[in-house]
Each structure stands twice: as C-alpha cells, then as structure tokens.
C-alpha positions in Angstrom: -83.2 217.1 6.9 -86.7 217.6 5.3 -88.1 214.5 4.2 -90.6 213.2 1.2 -93.5 211.5 1.1 -95.2 208.9 -1.3 -98.3 206.8 -1.5 -98.0 204.1 -3.6 -101.6 202.5 -4.9 -102.6 203.0 -1.8 -106.3 201.5 -0.7 -108.4 200.9 2.2 -111.8 198.9 2.0 -114.4 198.4 4.9 -116.5 195.3 5.4 -120.5 196.0 4.8 -123.7 194.4 4.7 -126.7 195.5 2.7 -129.1 196.1 5.8 -128.9 195.4 9.4 -130.3 192.1 9.3 -128.5 191.0 6.1 -126.0 187.8 6.2 -124.2 188.6 3.1 -121.1 190.9 3.6 -119.0 192.4 0.9 -116.7 195.4 1.0 -116.8 198.9 0.1 -113.8 201.2 -1.1 -113.1 204.2 0.9 -109.6 205.1 -0.8 -109.0 203.4 -4.5 -105.6 202.7 -5.4 -104.2 206.5 -4.4 -100.5 207.3 -5.7 -99.0 210.7 -4.7 -95.5 211.9 -4.5 -94.8 214.9 -2.1 -91.7 216.8 -2.4 -89.1 217.6 0.8 -90.5 220.9 2.2 -93.5 221.2 0.1 -97.1 222.2 1.2 -99.4 219.7 -0.5 -102.9 220.1 -0.6 -105.9 217.5 -0.9 -109.5 219.0 -1.6 -112.9 217.4 -2.3 -116.5 216.9 -0.7 -117.0 215.4 2.4 -117.3 211.8 2.4 -114.7 211.5 -0.6 -112.2 209.6 1.6 -109.6 212.3 2.6 -109.6 211.7 6.3 -109.4 207.9 5.6 -106.4 208.5 3.7 -104.9 211.0 6.5 -105.4 208.7 9.0 -103.6 205.6 7.1 -100.6 207.6 6.7 -100.2 208.1 10.4 -101.2 204.5 11.2 -104.3 205.0 12.8 -105.8 203.1 9.9 -104.2 200.0 8.3 -104.2 200.1 4.4 -106.0 197.3 2.8 -103.2 197.4 0.2 -100.6 199.6 -1.2 -97.2 201.2 0.0 -96.2 204.5 2.2 -92.8 205.7 1.6 -90.9 208.3 3.7 -87.4 209.4 2.1 -87.3 206.4 0.1 -87.9 204.0 2.8 -91.2 201.9 2.8 -93.1 201.9 6.3 -95.3 199.4 7.2 -95.6 200.3 11.0 -93.9 197.6 12.1 -92.3 200.1 14.5 -94.5 202.6 15.8 -91.8 204.6 17.5 -89.5 205.0 14.2 -93.0 205.9 12.4 -94.1 208.7 15.0 -91.0 210.0 14.8 -91.1 210.6 11.2 -94.7 211.4 10.6 -97.6 213.2 13.0 -101.3 214.2 12.6 -103.0 217.5 13.4 -106.6 217.0 14.0 -109.6 218.7 12.9 -111.5 219.2 16.2 -108.5 220.4 18.4 -110.6 220.3 22.1 -111.9 216.6 21.2 -108.5 215.4 20.4 -107.2 216.1 23.7 -107.7 213.6 26.4 -110.0 215.9 29.0 -108.7 213.5 32.1 -105.1 215.0 31.5 -103.5 218.4 32.2 -101.2 219.9 29.1 -98.1 218.9 30.7 -99.0 215.4 30.7 -100.3 215.5 27.1 -97.2 217.2 25.9 -95.0 214.9 27.8 -96.4 211.7 26.3 -94.4 211.9 23.2 -91.2 212.9 24.7 -91.4 210.2 27.0 -92.6 207.3 25.0 -90.9 208.2 21.6 -88.1 209.7 23.0 -87.2 208.8 26.5 -86.6 211.8 28.0 -85.8 212.5 31.4 -88.0 215.0 33.5 -85.3 218.0 33.2 -84.9 217.6 29.4 -88.7 217.2 29.0 -89.2 220.4 30.9 -86.6 222.2 28.4 -88.2 220.7 25.2 -91.6 222.0 26.3 -90.8 225.2 27.0 -89.2 225.3 23.6 -92.3 224.1 22.0 -94.5 226.4 23.8 -92.3 229.5 22.8 -92.9 228.1 19.2 -96.4 228.2 19.2 -96.9 231.2 21.2 -98.3 229.5 24.5 -97.8 230.7 28.3 -96.2 228.2 30.3 -98.8 228.3 33.1 -101.1 226.5 30.6 -99.4 223.3 31.5 -101.2 222.3 35.0 -104.7 223.1 33.2 -107.3 220.7 31.5 -108.4 221.2 27.6 -111.7 222.5 28.5 -110.3 225.7 30.0 -109.1 226.7 26.4 -110.5 228.0 23.3 -110.4 226.3 20.0 -107.3 228.5 18.8 -105.5 227.9 21.8 -106.3 223.6 21.9 -105.3 223.8 18.1 -101.8 225.4 18.9 -101.5 222.5 22.0 -102.4 220.0 19.5 -99.8 221.5 16.8 -97.2 221.5 20.0 -97.9 217.7 21.0 -97.2 216.8 17.2 -94.3 218.7 17.1 -93.1 217.1 20.4 -92.2 214.0 18.5 -89.8 215.8 16.1 -91.4 214.9 13.1 -90.7 215.9 9.5 -93.7 215.5 8.0 -97.2 217.0 9.7 -100.8 215.8 8.2 -102.8 218.4 9.0 -106.4 217.1 8.6 -108.7 220.2 8.4 -106.4 221.9 11.0 -108.5 225.3 10.6 -112.0 224.4 9.8 -113.4 224.3 13.4 -112.0 227.9 14.1 -113.4 231.3 13.8 -112.1 233.0 10.8 -109.8 235.5 12.6 -108.4 232.6 14.5 -107.6 230.7 11.3 -105.3 233.2 9.9 -103.3 232.9 13.1 -103.0 229.5 13.0 -102.0 229.5 9.2 -99.5 231.8 9.8 -98.1 230.0 12.8 -97.7 226.7 10.6 -96.2 228.7 8.2 -93.5 229.8 10.7 -93.4 226.4 11.8 -92.5 225.0 8.8 -89.7 227.2 8.1 -88.2 226.8 11.7 -88.4 223.0 11.9 -88.0 221.9 8.3 -91.3 220.3 7.9 -93.3 218.4 5.1 -97.1 219.4 5.1 -100.2 217.1 3.8 -102.7 219.7 4.1 -106.3 218.5 4.0 -109.3 220.7 3.6 -112.8 221.2 1.8 -112.0 224.9 1.6 -110.6 225.8 -1.4 -109.5 229.4 -0.6 -107.6 228.2 2.3 -105.8 225.3 0.6 -104.8 227.8 -2.4 -103.4 230.3 -0.1 -101.1 227.8 1.8 -100.3 224.5 -0.8 -97.6 224.6 -3.2 -99.3 221.9 -5.2 -102.9 220.4 -5.0 -104.6 217.0 -5.9 -108.4 216.8 -6.0 -110.3 213.8 -4.6 -113.8 212.4 -5.7 -115.2 209.0 -4.5 -112.0 207.7 -2.9 -109.6 208.5 -6.2 -107.6 211.4 -7.3 -109.0 212.8 -10.1 -106.5 216.0 -10.8 -103.1 217.2 -9.7 -101.2 220.3 -10.3 -99.8 223.8 -8.9 -102.5 225.6 -6.7 -102.7 228.5 -9.1 -103.3 226.1 -12.3 -106.1 223.9 -10.1 -108.0 226.7 -9.3 -107.5 229.2 -12.6 -107.4 226.4 -15.2 -109.0 223.4 -13.8 -108.9 220.6 -16.4 -111.5 218.0 -14.5 -114.9 219.1 -14.7 -115.2 218.0 -11.0 -112.2 220.7 -10.0 -114.1 223.2 -12.1 -117.6 222.5 -10.1 -115.9 223.0 -6.9 -114.2 226.3 -7.8 -117.7 227.5 -9.3 -119.3 226.4 -6.5 -116.8 228.5 -3.8 -119.0 231.4 -3.0 -117.3 234.9 -3.7 -118.8 238.3 -2.5 -120.5 240.0 -5.7 -120.2 236.9 -7.7 -123.7 234.7 -8.3 -122.9 231.2 -7.9 -123.2 229.3 -11.6 -124.1 225.8 -10.8 -124.9 223.4 -13.6 -128.2 221.5 -13.5 -126.5 218.4 -12.5 -124.3 219.8 -9.6 -127.1 219.2 -6.6 -126.5 215.5 -7.1 -124.6 213.8 -4.5 -121.6 211.6 -4.4 -122.3 208.0 -5.5 -123.7 205.4 -3.6 -120.7 203.6 -2.0 -122.6 200.3 -1.4 -123.5 200.6 -5.4 -120.5 202.2 -7.0 -121.3 203.3 -10.8 -119.4 201.7 -13.8 -116.8 203.9 -15.6 -116.3 207.4 -14.2 -117.8 208.3 -10.9 -118.5 211.7 -11.7 -120.0 211.2 -15.2 -123.7 211.7 -13.6 -123.0 215.1 -12.0 -120.7 216.2 -15.5 -121.9 217.9 -18.1 -119.4 217.1 -20.3 -120.1 213.4 -19.9 -120.6 211.3 -23.1 -121.4 207.7 -23.5 -117.8 206.4 -23.1 -117.9 208.0 -19.6 -120.4 205.6 -18.2 -118.8 202.7 -19.4 -115.0 203.0 -18.9 -113.0 204.1 -15.9 -110.6 207.1 -16.9 -107.0 206.6 -16.8 -104.6 209.0 -15.2 -102.7 211.2 -17.9 -99.7 213.0 -16.7 -98.5 216.2 -18.4 -94.6 217.1 -18.6 -95.0 219.9 -16.3 -96.1 217.4 -13.3 -100.0 218.3 -13.7 -102.2 215.5 -14.1 -105.8 214.5 -14.8 -108.2 211.2 -14.9 -110.9 212.1 -17.5 -111.9 210.8 -20.8 -112.6 214.7 -22.0 -110.5 217.1 -19.7 -111.2 220.3 -20.2 -109.1 222.3 -22.8 
C-alpha cells in the first residue's frame, strides 16, 4: 500500500538571545505553520535558499526534531512519535552528506542490520536474506558489508544510506539534498536508482533540494519555501514555466543556463531577512520588484486555485 503524508500547521521555534552575554531570551521561528498534503506515490519537491527552513522541516518529519506545534499525518493517522518503532517503519530519512551520515566505527553490515534488529526484530538468517535483497536493489556487492564507511566513494556511500533507509521497510522517504554532495555523473545514477526503487517498493518521496533542475526533473509537484513559510505550490511544470510568486520567478531567473545571461533585478542580491528581527508583512517585500505599500504592512494569505496550485502573495504574477 502506497502512503500519503500531510503536515498540518507544522511550526518550529528555537530559543535565542541577542548576544552571548544577553540575559533576555526569546524565540526565533525556523518553520512557520506549514501545511501540505503529499499524495500516495507522489514525488513532492521542496525548493528554497539555504537557511529557509527546508532541513528543519525534514527533520521534524522523521522525529529528529520535535515540532513546536502542528501535526504530522500519515495515511490519515496522526503521528506524534509516541512509539518510535511504528514511526520508523512508516517514514525514513536519506541524508545530504552520505559519508558523514554513516557511523565510521561500524561496518556496513552493522549499519544495515540496525533497523532490521531494532525495528523488525529479525534473526540472523532472515537478516542475511534481507540484506542481500537490499544490496541487489541498490546495486552494491555483498563483499562491501565487512568494510567501513571511509572506504567508499560518495555515490557508493549514498546507495548504502538508501539501503539503510529501506531496511526499515518504510512507505515514505524524506530525501534531504540526496545528490548535492555528489559529482554530476553520479547524481544521475542515484536519481535513476531512486526512481527504480520508488516503483519497486511503492514509495512516496518528499524531495528537498536547492537545485531547481533536479527538482523539476524528478518531482510531480513542488512547493517553494521562503523564510520558513511556503509561498507557492504547483506542478513542476507550472512552477518553473509560469511562476506566480515573485520569489519563485527570482529562483527560476537565477538558475544558470549555458548561453543565457543571468537577469537578476537590482534587489535580488539581498539576503534572507534577519531571523532575530523578522519583517512585518511579506518577508520577501524588500527583495521584490513588484512590492507595494501593502506588502510591508500585511502578511499575504494563501490563495488556492481550483487546479490545486496555490500562492501566498498580495500581487501574484499574472
């Protein structure tokens, strides 16, 4: 059975201080009331600049961070991680840096065996059979099992990380920049492998990346994130060919293409707003060439169209 994934008003705040010696404490918002529905069997992409909250959202989905508020819903059932075993069987995480995500003191066999023992309670003969199946699925040789992580290339290490995630027999994989640390030729191999595994095991993917070309190539639908909030949702084709939010347009225009000059506006060099002093109104207004007085006063609401696309903007691009 293919699974669905939903976030209902998911938020994450962290305690902070203005200066190392400051006694006054307050909270900064890393993820701001994000609500999304991912359909069974879908590859749902998430894009945005570094620091926008993508990885924080991903870590909440797999229980590495506890949400400040909101709910995670899988197949209509609310998961609050009260039982880590049940949660781990439903959803797993593939890390950005494949080598550092593997314990350097353990062999690959020990790494792959951990979810088989801890989540499924498998005995040794059953574990050996399952590991062979997993290694066949990700195109790895069995003699790799008695080696250590540092002995592998980035592409091999990422396939080991994928095998470890699949060992839990999840129905949902959160892929956090899974190919950004790899050479371009290896990226294509890993992306093709992920597509094969999706069909073979009936998986749903939540695919996070700052690389627009990768997200466009692999995703059915895409959400664009800015300063902790979702600003636009649509099909991959709509998002990149006819963006409605000025930030989405900025991302598309900023992507380098051979033979095409970069067409950045005069505000595009601005960085993300100061998280310690968040702006009033639309967080993107200071970088937006379409911004008007209303944008710096009121936070835009999320407008959803009949075809399922949505945008959070006072003056969306027509």
